[in-house]
C-alpha positions in Angstrom: -8.1 -0.8 10.2 -10.7 1.9 7.6 -14.5 0.6 6.5 -13.7 -1.1 3.1 -16.0 -3.0 1.0 -14.3 -6.4 -0.4 -14.2 -5.0 -3.7 -12.5 -2.1 -3.0 -10.8 -3.7 -0.6 -9.1 -5.0 -3.4 -8.8 -2.7 -5.5 -6.8 -1.6 -3.0 -4.0 -4.2 -2.9 -3.6 -4.4 -6.9 -3.3 -0.6 -6.9 -0.8 -0.9 -4.0 1.0 -3.7 -6.5 1.2 -1.8 -9.4 2.5 0.9 -7.6 5.4 -1.0 -6.4 6.3 -1.8 -9.8 5.8 1.0 -11.5 8.0 3.1 -9.6 10.6 -0.2 -9.4 10.3 -0.9 -5.4 10.4 -4.2 -3.7 8.5 -5.2 -1.1 11.2 -4.0 1.4 11.7 -0.6 -0.4 8.0 0.5 -0.9 7.3 -0.5 3.2 10.2 1.4 4.2 8.9 4.4 2.0 5.8 4.9 4.3 7.2 3.1 7.5 5.3 0.0 7.4 6.6 -4.0 8.1 7.3 -5.6 4.5 5.7 -8.2 6.5 2.5 -5.2 6.7 2.9 -4.1 3.3 2.6 -7.0 2.5 -0.7 -7.8 3.8 -2.0 -4.8 2.3 -1.1 -6.7 -1.4 -2.9 -9.0 -0.9 -6.3 -7.9 0.6 -5.2 -9.1 4.3 -6.3 -6.1 6.1 -6.3 -2.6 4.5 -4.2 0.4 5.8 -5.6 2.9 7.6 -6.1 6.0 7.2 -3.0 7.7 7.7 -1.0 5.4 5.8 -3.2 6.1 2.8 -2.3 9.5 2.5 1.5 8.3 2.6 0.4 5.6 -0.5 -1.1 9.1 -1.7 2.2 11.1 -0.9 4.5 7.6 -2.7 2.1 7.6 -5.8 2.5 11.3 -6.7 6.8 10.6 -6.5 6.6 12.4 -3.3 8.6 10.3 -1.1 
């Protein structure tokens, strides 16, 4: 798990929720696009833990509309 400060981690959870809503994706759809479980995506949105560096790259691709 990447070492993230609490404000940065909180911002990431909010960013993931906003990304999913902007793309009109369910948790199931968003998690499938980057090949993680629904539980993992939900935990990221709730700031329970942070995505790995590899998953952050996939999230950036999703944001860019490339996934």
